[in-house]
C-alpha positions as CSV (number, residue, x, y, z in Angstrom):
1,V,162.9,136.2,70.2
2,A,161.8,132.9,71.6
3,A,163.9,130.1,73.1
4,G,163.1,126.6,74.3
5,D,164.4,123.0,74.0
6,G,167.9,124.2,73.0
7,L,166.4,126.2,70.1
8,T,166.3,130.0,69.7
9,V,164.2,131.7,67.1
10,A,164.2,135.4,66.2
11,L,161.8,136.9,63.7
12,D,162.4,140.2,61.9
13,T,158.9,141.7,61.3
14,H,160.2,144.7,59.5
15,V,158.8,144.9,55.9
16,P,161.3,146.6,53.5
17,E,159.9,149.7,51.7
18,A,160.2,148.2,48.3
19,L,158.2,145.1,49.3
20,A,155.5,147.3,51.0
21,D,155.3,149.4,47.8
22,E,154.8,146.2,45.7
23,G,152.0,145.1,48.1
24,V,150.3,148.4,47.7
25,A,150.5,148.2,43.9
26,R,149.0,144.7,44.0
27,D,146.2,145.9,46.3
28,L,145.5,148.9,43.9
29,V,145.2,146.5,41.0
30,R,142.8,144.3,42.9
31,Q,140.7,147.4,43.8
32,V,140.7,148.6,40.2
33,Q,139.6,145.2,38.9
34,V,136.7,145.2,41.4
35,L,135.7,148.7,40.2
36,R,136.0,147.6,36.5
37,K,133.5,144.8,37.3
38,E,131.2,147.1,39.2
39,A,131.2,149.5,36.2
40,G,130.3,146.7,33.8
41,F,133.5,147.1,31.7
42,R,134.4,144.2,29.4
43,V,137.4,142.2,30.4
44,E,139.4,143.3,27.3
45,E,138.3,146.9,27.5
46,R,141.1,149.5,27.9
47,I,140.7,152.3,30.4
48,T,142.1,155.6,31.6
49,L,142.9,155.2,35.3
50,G,142.9,157.9,37.9
51,I,144.6,157.4,41.2
52,A,144.4,160.3,43.6
53,T,145.9,160.3,47.1
54,A,147.5,162.7,49.6
55,D,149.5,159.9,51.2
56,E,153.2,159.9,50.3
57,S,153.7,156.2,50.6
58,L,150.8,155.4,48.3
59,A,152.0,158.0,45.8
60,R,155.5,156.5,46.0
61,A,154.1,153.0,45.3
62,V,152.1,154.3,42.3
63,E,155.2,156.0,40.9
64,A,157.4,152.9,41.4
65,H,154.9,150.4,40.0
66,G,152.9,152.5,37.6
67,D,153.8,150.4,34.6
68,F,152.7,147.2,36.4
69,I,149.5,148.8,37.5
70,M,148.7,149.9,34.0
71,E,149.6,146.5,32.5
72,Q,147.5,144.6,34.9
73,T,144.4,146.9,34.6
74,L,144.7,147.5,30.8
75,A,145.1,151.2,31.4
76,D,146.3,153.3,28.5
77,A,146.9,156.3,30.8
78,L,147.5,156.8,34.5
79,V,146.5,160.2,35.7
80,E,145.8,161.8,39.1
81,D,142.2,162.8,38.4
82,I,139.6,162.1,35.7
83,G,136.9,164.8,35.5
84,D,134.5,162.8,33.3
85,A,135.0,159.3,34.8
86,D,132.6,156.5,34.2
87,I,133.0,155.5,37.9
88,T,134.8,156.9,40.9
89,R,135.2,155.3,44.3
90,E,137.2,155.8,47.4
91,A,139.1,152.7,48.5
92,E,141.1,151.8,51.5
93,I,144.7,150.6,51.0
94,G,146.1,149.6,54.3
95,D,145.3,152.6,56.7
96,H,145.1,155.0,53.8
97,V,142.3,156.2,51.5
98,V,142.7,156.6,47.7
99,R,140.3,157.8,45.1
100,L,140.1,155.6,42.0
101,S,138.5,156.8,38.8
102,L,138.0,154.8,35.6
103,R,136.9,155.9,32.2
104,R,136.7,153.7,29.1
105,A,139.7,154.6,26.9
106,R,138.9,157.0,24.1
107,R,139.7,156.5,20.5
108,S,143.3,157.5,19.8
109,E,142.3,160.8,18.2
110,D,140.4,161.8,21.4
111,R,143.1,160.9,23.9
112,P,144.8,163.7,25.8
113,T,148.4,164.5,25.0
114,A,151.2,163.0,27.1
115,S,151.7,166.3,28.9
116,A,148.2,166.1,30.3
117,V,148.7,162.7,31.9
118,T,151.0,161.4,34.6
119,R,152.0,158.4,32.6
120,A,150.7,157.2,29.2
121,R,151.3,154.2,27.0
122,P,153.1,155.0,23.7
């Protein structure tokens, strides 16, 4: 709170959880796009995306905004881990570390079943 010249100003610096989660999702998308470029993926190339973290707030953001993350990164599937990833990197999201893994999407007959993934496009 600051006051002067007959004017008082108060600023609430609390960031609501939903807004913080959206920011995390957008930062994840940015990190994935950097990783796609690093791996030499074509802009239109679809991927399987692995996001692994032990942090509850990051996991909550991925769960809440998984569809957005998949849409923005052209991911056909969002899983926790990809054993045969084309590229894997740790990234910092705020004060937390997340492991991102990307693999070029397989042909439809080679894709894992929905039970094997956290989230998959129909």
